[in-house]
N, C-alpha and C positions, 0 to 999 in steps of 0.2 A: 468580446463577450461580458458588453456590460450588466452587470447587474442592476435589477430595476426590483426587484421580487426580492429583495431583503433573504437572496437564497443563504444556506446553513449547509458545511462542509464540515466535517470533521477529518480529520486527517491523523491520522497517528504514524511515530518517529519522525515528528518535522523541526526536529531542531538543529538539521544538517542534511546535507544530501538534496535528493531527491525529491523529499517531503520538504525540506525549507524551501526549495524553489518553486514547486506547487502553490503553495501555501502564500508567496509570493505573489506568484502570478492573481489566485484568487483575492489577494486582499486589495491590487490595485485595481480590481472591477468590483468590491464594497462588496464580497460578500463575507458575511460573519464567519467563525471559525472557532470550533473545536481542536486545540491541538494537544498530543503529548510525547513525552518523549524517558528515558530513566534516565537522562543526568539533570537535574534541576537550575544548572544553573545553565545551563548551552540552553534550557530550553526558555530560561527568564529572556537571557537576551535577543532570541528568537522574537516572544509576544514583546518586547519593546521595540522592535523594530514594526512589525505586523500594525502593531495599534495603531501607528500614524497614519494608515489608512484605514483601517477598519476597527471592529467587534472583535476582543479574542481571547477567547479562556484556554488561559494552558493549566494541565493539571501532569504534572508529573507524577512518572509512577512507571508499571511493567505490567504492555499488557498480559501476560503471563497470569496480572494477579485478577480475582474475580470482584475485587473490592476498587480495585483501579477502573477496572471494566464499568463498576455501578457510576464509578464518579467522573466516567467519560460520557455517558448515557444520564443524569442526572445535569450535566454542562447543557446536554444537549435540548433537554425539556424545555430548559430555562431560556433558551435563544425562539424555541416554539419549532421543535423539532429540526427533522434533517431531507437535505433535499441532497447531499453526497456524502457515502462514506469512502473512506479513502482506506486500506489497509494495508499501509508502508513500511511498516515496522517490521523488521527480519532480526533474523539473529542469523550468523554466521557458522557460530560452532568453532572447534579448535583453530587456532594458526603456530604453523604452519597445517593446511589441510592432510589428514591422516588419512590411509587408506582403509578402506570399510572393515575389513578381518582386525584392525587395530584400531576402531575407532571406540571410544570409549563411550560405553552403554548409558549412562547417565549424560554424560554431553547430547548424545543424539536427542535423548527424550526432550532436554531440553528444548533444543535448536525443535522440534513437532510442537512442545509447546505453544512455544514463541510465533514459528512459521505459519502451524496447523492447526492448530486448537483454538487459538486466540483468535485470529481473523473469524472464526463460525461463532465464536462464544460470543464478539464483540457485537455481532450482526445478528446474533438469539438479544442481546442485553436492549439493544436500538429498535426490531422491528415495530414496534409501536410507536416507533417516534419518525417510520420512514415516511413522509410526503409522498402523493400521486406522481410517479412518472420519476421518483427517486431512482437515482445511479449509484451503483455498487461497485467499484474497481478495488481489485486484487494483485496487487502487485507480485509478477512472478520473473522469470528469465530464464534464458534458454539453458541454461543448468538443469531445469526444466524436463527436458526434453532431449538433451542431448547427454549420451554418457560422457561426462572429462573426467580423466585422472584424478582422484580427490575429493571430488564434489559429492561423492555420495549421501552425508548425512542433508547437507544443502539442499542440494539438486533433487534428492528424493523427497522433501520435504515442500520444495516447489511443486514438483508433480503431483503429490496428493494436493495441496492448495489448488490447481487447475482443477483436479476431478470433481471438488468441493466445488468449486466456482459452477463446473460445467451441470452439476447435479443443481445447482440451485437456481440456477437457470432454467430449468428444464420445467422444473418444481413450481417457480413464481415466476410465472409470463408478463406477467405484471409489472416488476422489475426489471430494469433494462442492468446484468451482471458479465463489467469484463474484467479478463484478467490480461493485463498488459506485460508485457516485455520490454523493460525500460531501454534494453540496450548495456550493451560495457559501457561503465561511467566511470570518472573519477574523484573517486569517492572514499572516506577514510574502510569502509567495506570491504572494498578493490583490493586497498593497499594491503592489509591485512589477510585476503588472500592472498598476495602476491609479495611477504614481507621481503626486504631488502632492493624489491622491483624498481624501476621508474616505470611510471604508469602516469607518465604525462602526455602519452599520445590515446590515451582514453577520452572522450569526451565528456565536459561537463555537464552536469544533472540538466542546466538548465536546456540543454540542445533536444533534450525527451520533451519538456513540456507542451509545446507546440501539439505534440499527439494528444494528450490525456486531455488538454483543450480541445478539441474535434470532439474527443468521447461525449466530451460532459456537455456542448455546445447543439450535437448533431442529435439524428435521432436511427443510429447505429444500430443493428441489430447488439443482442448480448451475443459473444462470444470471445475468443481470444487472439488478440490485436498485440502486432510493436510497435511502440511509439517511434522509433523514427522510419519507419518506412514509409517511400514518397507519399503513396497513400492510402490513405488509413482504410485495407480493409482483412476483416475476420478473418480466422483461418480455419473455426468451427462457425458456419454461417448457423446452423438453423441445430435442432435437438427431435431425439426423438429416441424410443425407447426400443430396443428389439428383443424378442422372445425367440 
C-alpha cells in the first residue's frame, strides 16, 4: 500500500502498542503522520523513530482535553488535511478490574471521557479537514459485545463507541467508518488488565496490522471488523433506521 499521494493519518495513542505498530507500517509507505500520547518522553521516542521514514508531528497530551484536541486539528491542518483518523487512545480504568457495583464512579466517568467522548470530539474538531473518501477507524474490543466479569467499565465504553460509530456511518455515508476489534494483544494495557499474570501467549500488536491496512487500502463498506479474521468481513454490512 505505497502512498504516492502524500496521504495524512492522525493516530491517537501512538507511542506504544497497536498505535505505534500502525504508525510504523504507515510511515514505511510514506504516510505523513500526526500522533499523540499522554507520555511526552515515549511519544518523542516514537517520533524520532518514525521521522526516519516520513513527516511526523507529535503532540503530547490527553485526548480528553479540548485544548489538546484543538492542537491535533491544527497539526492536521498544517499537513493539508486528513485521509485517515484512527481513534486508538483508550483508558482501561482501575486495575485490578473492579465489579460494577464497586466501580468508582469518578473513574468510570474518566473512562467514558477518553473512550467515548474524546473520539467523537476529535472527529468534530477535524471534520472540516477530512478529505474525500476519508476513513475513520475507531478501535474497539470484544469486551464491547461480550459480558466479561470485571470489564463493565471498559467494555461498556467500547459498546458506546461502537454505537456512535454505527450512527456516524448512517449519518455520513460519504465516509468509510470502521470500528475494529484488534483481538487480544500483548500490550501494557492487557498486562494492566491481568496484573501479575503471564500474557506471553497473546499476539503482538503487529499481527493485527494487516487487517487495518486492508481496510485502509480497500473499498470495504462501513461496519464492524475483526482485524485478525482470515478474511476481513463486516459484522454489520449496511445500516438503516427502523421505526
